[in-house]
C-alpha positions in Angstrom: 0.0 0.0 0.0 2.9 2.3 0.7 4.2 1.9 -2.8 0.7 2.5 -4.3 0.3 5.6 -2.2 3.7 6.8 -3.6 2.5 6.4 -7.2 3.2 2.7 -8.0 0.9 0.9 -10.4 -0.8 -2.2 -9.0 -2.4 -4.9 -11.0 -3.9 -8.3 -10.3 -5.3 -11.4 -12.0 -8.0 -13.7 -10.7 -7.7 -13.7 -6.9 -5.1 -10.9 -7.2 -7.7 -8.7 -8.9 -10.3 -9.7 -6.3 -8.3 -8.5 -3.3 -7.8 -5.0 -4.9 -11.5 -4.3 -4.1 -13.3 -3.4 -0.9 -14.7 -6.9 -0.7 -13.8 -10.2 -2.2 -15.6 -13.6 -2.2 -13.8 -16.7 -1.0 -15.5 -19.6 -3.0 -14.0 -22.3 -0.8 -15.4 -21.0 2.5 -18.3 -19.1 0.7 -17.5 -16.1 2.8 -16.9 -12.4 2.1 -13.5 -11.0 3.1 -12.3 -7.4 3.3 -9.9 -6.5 0.5 -7.4 -3.7 0.1 -10.2 -1.2 -0.8 -8.4 0.3 -3.8 -11.8 0.1 -5.5 -14.3 1.1 -2.8 -17.8 -0.3 -3.1 -16.6 -2.8 -5.7 -16.0 -6.5 -6.0 -14.4 -8.5 -8.9 -15.8 -11.8 -10.2 -12.9 -13.5 -12.0 -13.3 -16.3 -14.6 -16.7 -14.7 -15.3 -17.3 -16.6 -18.6 -16.7 -20.0 -17.0 -17.4 -20.4 -13.3 -17.6 -16.9 -11.9 -20.9 -15.9 -13.5 -22.7 -18.2 -11.1 -21.5 -16.0 -8.2 -23.2 -12.8 -9.5 -26.7 -13.2 -8.0 -25.4 -14.6 -4.7 -22.9 -11.7 -4.3 -25.5 -9.1 -5.4 -27.8 -10.3 -2.6 -25.0 -10.2 0.0 -23.4 -6.9 -1.1 -26.3 -4.5 -1.9 -25.1 -1.3 -3.5 -21.7 -2.8 -4.4 -20.6 -2.7 -8.1 -19.7 -6.2 -9.2 -17.1 -6.4 -12.0 -17.2 -9.7 -14.0 -13.9 -10.3 -15.9 -13.8 -13.1 -18.5 -10.7 -15.3 -18.8 -8.1 -13.9 -21.1 -9.5 -10.4 -20.6 -8.4 -7.4 -18.6 -9.2 -3.8 -18.0 -6.9 -0.9 -17.4 -7.7 2.4 -15.7 -6.9 5.4 -17.9 -6.7 7.8 -15.0 -6.4 10.9 -17.2 -9.7 10.1 -19.0 -11.3 8.6 -15.9 -12.3 5.6 -17.9 -11.4 1.9 -17.9 -10.5 0.2 -21.2 -11.3 -3.5 -22.1 -8.5 -5.7 -23.6 -8.3 -9.4 -24.5 -10.6 -12.0 -25.9 -13.6 -11.8 -23.6 -15.8 -9.1 -22.0 -16.2 -7.1 -18.8 -19.6 -7.2 -17.2 -20.7 -4.7 -14.6 -23.5 -5.5 -12.3 -25.2 -2.5 -10.8 -28.2 -3.4 -8.7 -28.1 -6.9 -10.2 -28.4 -5.6 -13.8 -25.6 -6.7 -16.1 -24.0 -4.4 -18.7 -21.3 -5.9 -20.9 -18.3 -4.2 -22.5 -16.2 -5.8 -25.3 -12.5 -5.4 -26.2 -11.9 -1.9 -27.5 -14.8 -0.4 -25.5 -14.4 1.6 -22.3 -16.5 2.4 -19.3 -16.7 4.4 -16.1 -16.5 2.8 -12.7 -18.8 4.5 -10.3 -17.3 3.4 -7.0 -17.3 5.2 -3.6 
């Protein structure tokens, strides 16, 4: 966190992306855990196009008001801080769940993250 606060770039894949958020879901214990809170009021659902999609409704019920970010395998998103937008890269899509409603973004598209 000290490095991040001093300007370092932080990234994560799968569980590494999950822990960057305020909350993350541990599928083995089926519990919610506090993350690093670099993305307040957000949670990542990795492997969204395979196993992760099944978590969406369960997490939406347990985390009302939290933005869920479904990330497909072989897909990523990068924050373009200057434009205040996130860009989608790779082979799959990014799905945002706000109030349980999915909105999907494809590679080459960008979106805003409305987090705390």
